C-alpha positions, 0 to 999 in steps of 0.5 A: 500500500502506498500513502497519499494525502488529500489536498483537503487536509491543508484546508486550514492553511488554504483558508488562512491564505498560507497555501494554495492548492498549487502549494500543496503539491510540493508540501506533500512531497516534502512531507514524504507522501507518495502521492496527493489527491485533489478535491474540487479545483478552484476556478470560476468555470470549467476552462479555468479548472482545466488550466489549473489542472494542467499546472498542477500536473506539471508541478507534480511532474516537476517535484516527482509526485503522483496525483492519484485521485480527484474527489468532487462534490455531487448530487445525483438526485434532484427535483427534475430530470433536467436538473439531473441531466445537467449534473451528469454533464457537469460531472463529465466535465469534471472527468475531463479535469481528472484526465488532465490531472492524470488520475486513475480514479475520480470520486463523486458524492451522490446525495446530501439529504432527504426530501419531504415528498415523492422518491426523495423521502428515502434513500432506497426510493432515490437509489434507482435514479442515483444509480442510473446517473452514476452509471452514466458518469462511469460509462463516460469515465471508462472512455477516458481510462478513469474509474469512478467511485462514491464515498461513504459520505454525506449522512444519507449514503454513508452506512455500509449497507447503503453504499453496498446497495449503491454499488450493487445498483450501479452494477458497472465494472468501472465503478467502485467505492471509496472506503473512508474508515473514519466516516462510518462513525458519523452514522454511528457504525463500527468501522471494523464491521463497516469496512469488512462489509465494503472492503471487496468493493474498494478502489480507493481508501481514506485514513481518517481518525476522530474522537467520539463522545456521547456528551459535549466536549471541548473542541468537537466539530460535528454531531453524528446522525445518532447524536454522538459528538465527534472531534477530528484528530490525527490518524492514530490518535482517535477511536478509529482502529486504523491498523485493523481496518487496513488489515481488513482491506489487505485481506480483501485484496486492496492494494491501492493508495491509502489517503490521509484526510486530516480535519483536526483543529491542531496545526494541519502540517503537524497533524498530517505529519503525525498521521503519516508517521502512524500510518507508515507504522500500521502499514508496515505491521499489516504487510509483515 
C-alpha cells in the first residue's frame, strides 16, 4: 500500500491564505507522501479548472509526485430530470479535469439529504435514479481510462449497507467505492464491521481518525446522525482502529493508495505529519 494525502487536509492553511492548492503539491512531497489527491479545483468555470489542472500536473511532474485521485462534490438526485441531466454533464466535465490531472480514479458524492415528498423521502426510493446517473458518469469515465467511485459520505449514503446497495445498483465494472474508515462513525457504525462489509468493493481508501463522545466536549466539530459528538484528530490518535481496518482491506485484496484526510483543529502540517508517521507504522505491521 502506498500513502497519499488529500489536498483537503491543508484546508486550514488554504483558508488562512498560507497555501494554495498549487502549494500543496510540493508540501506533500516534502512531507514524504507518495502521492496527493485533489478535491474540487478552484476556478470560476470549467476552462479555468482545466488550466489549473494542467499546472498542477506539471508541478507534480516537476517535484516527482503522483496525483492519484480527484474527489468532487455531487448530487445525483434532484427535483427534475433536467436538473439531473445537467449534473451528469457537469460531472463529465469534471472527468475531463481528472484526465488532465492524470488520475486513475475520480470520486463523486451522490446525495446530501432527504426530501419531504415523492422518491426523495428515502434513500432506497432515490437509489434507482442515483444509480442510473452514476452509471452514466462511469460509462463516460471508462472512455477516458478513469474509474469512478462514491464515498461513504454525506449522512444519507454513508452506512455500509447503503453504499453496498449503491454499488450493487450501479452494477458497472468501472465503478467502485471509496472506503473512508473514519466516516462510518458519523452514522454511528463500527468501522471494523463497516469496512469488512465494503472492503471487496474498494478502489480507493481514506485514513481518517476522530474522537467520539456521547456528551459535549471541548473542541468537537460535528454531531453524528445518532447524536454522538465527534472531534477530528490525527490518524492514530482517535477511536478509529486504523491498523485493523487496513488489515481488513489487505485481506480483501486492496492494494491501492491509502489517503490521509486530516480535519483536526491542531496545526494541519503537524497533524498530517503525525498521521503519516502512524500510518507508515500500521502499514508496515499489516504487510509483515
